[in-house]
Structure formats: C-alpha cells, structure tokens
C-alpha positions in Angstrom: 105.3 103.0 273.5 106.6 99.7 274.8 104.8 97.5 277.4 106.8 98.9 280.3 105.7 102.5 279.5 102.1 101.3 278.9 102.3 99.6 282.3 103.5 102.8 284.0 100.8 104.9 282.3 97.9 102.5 282.9 98.9 101.3 286.4 98.6 97.7 285.3 101.4 95.1 285.5 102.9 94.0 282.2 101.7 90.5 282.9 98.1 91.7 283.0 98.5 93.7 279.8 99.8 90.6 278.1 96.9 88.6 279.4 94.4 91.1 278.1 96.1 90.9 274.7 96.1 87.1 274.8 92.3 87.0 275.4 91.6 89.6 272.8 90.7 92.6 274.9 93.5 94.7 273.5 95.4 94.5 270.2 98.4 96.8 270.1 100.2 97.5 266.9 103.5 95.7 266.2 106.7 97.5 265.2 108.9 96.3 262.4 111.0 94.3 264.9 107.8 92.5 266.3 107.6 94.4 269.6 104.3 95.6 270.8 103.7 99.2 270.2 101.0 100.7 272.5 99.2 103.9 271.7 97.6 106.3 274.1 94.3 104.7 273.0 95.5 101.4 274.2 96.5 102.9 277.5 93.0 104.4 277.8 91.5 101.0 277.2 93.8 99.5 279.8 92.6 102.1 282.3 89.0 101.4 281.4 89.6 97.7 282.0 91.3 98.4 285.3 88.4 100.5 286.5 85.8 98.0 285.3 87.6 95.1 287.0 87.8 97.3 290.1 84.0 97.6 290.1 83.8 93.8 290.1 83.0 93.2 286.4 84.2 89.9 285.1 86.5 89.7 282.1 83.6 88.9 279.8 81.5 91.7 281.2 84.5 94.0 280.6 84.6 92.8 277.0 80.9 93.7 276.6 81.4 97.1 278.3 84.5 97.9 276.2 82.6 97.0 273.0 79.7 99.2 274.1 82.2 102.0 274.9 83.7 101.8 271.5 80.3 101.7 269.8 79.2 105.3 269.3 75.8 104.0 268.2 75.2 102.1 271.5 72.1 102.4 273.6 72.8 103.5 277.2 70.1 101.0 278.2 72.5 98.2 277.2 75.2 99.5 279.5 72.7 100.0 282.3 71.5 96.5 281.9 75.0 95.1 282.5 75.6 97.4 285.4 72.2 96.5 287.0 72.9 92.8 286.7 76.3 93.3 288.4 74.7 95.4 291.1 72.1 92.6 291.8 75.0 90.1 292.0 76.9 92.3 294.4 73.8 92.7 296.6 73.2 88.9 296.6 76.8 88.4 297.7 76.5 91.0 300.5 73.4 89.2 301.7 75.3 85.9 301.8 78.2 87.5 303.6 75.9 89.0 306.2 74.3 85.6 306.8 77.8 84.1 307.2 78.7 86.8 309.6 75.6 86.2 311.7 76.3 82.5 311.8 79.9 82.9 312.8 78.9 85.5 315.4 76.5 83.1 316.9 79.1 80.2 316.9 81.8 82.4 318.5 79.4 83.7 321.1 78.5 80.1 322.1 82.0 78.7 322.2 83.5 78.8 325.7 87.0 79.4 324.3 88.6 77.7 327.3 90.5 74.5 328.0 87.4 72.3 327.5 87.4 70.1 324.3 83.8 70.7 323.4 83.5 73.4 320.7 80.2 74.4 319.0 82.2 75.9 316.1 83.8 72.6 315.2 80.5 70.7 315.9 78.7 73.0 313.5 81.3 72.7 310.8 81.4 68.9 311.2 77.6 68.7 311.0 77.3 66.9 314.4 75.3 69.6 316.2 73.1 72.6 315.6 74.7 75.7 317.0 
C-alpha cells in the first residue's frame, strides 16, 4: 500500500511516517518504481509507535520498545523497566507542575488586579520581591 493508505490505516500523517522511516523506526519495502510499499505489519508498527508516543515515550524509548516487541525472546522485565522509568519521570513532572500551580495561585491571590502599577506577579518574575 502507498503512504496515503498507510496514513489512513495508522492514523498518522504521511510526514510523521516519513520521519519514522528517516530515523530508522520503519523500513517499508520499495516497489520497482521506487515508491514505498507499506505492509499491514508496517501499519501495525505505526499504530504501536503512535500509542507509545501517546503514552509519553520518547522516540528513543519507542525504538527500544519496538525492538523488545519484535524480540520474541524478550524478558518482560526489560519492558517493565522502561515503563517504570517513564512513570517516575511523569510523576516528577506532575510534582513540578503542582509546585508551579501553587506558586501561581499564590501570586494571583496576592495581586490586586486593579489600576495600581504594583504587581507581585511581575515582581516575582523579575526577582525583585518575594511573593
């Protein structure tokens, strides 16, 4: 199938499919005229990559997961290790976002939001005052 059809079946834009090919995540066959010829196996890999990226895995992590997926001798502990590392990263980011949220909530609560020029939000951002 051509890239347009593979795009429809996988739900990924053709540009993303070409990118995945360029970085070696996918290697479709080539027809006699040089056009890419995607198989259902390629479409399955594309869907796998789409779901992996949707879970927050980086391209390199997707490469590792795809290699493990294709390795029928793999140990599930290898997959779990990658997922556990990603989970810890997500939890760390959530903690950072909550801290940002609390800081901004505090700043917004202490800003008068009126016609006066003094603003604890700008003072905090500029580093000229503790808010």
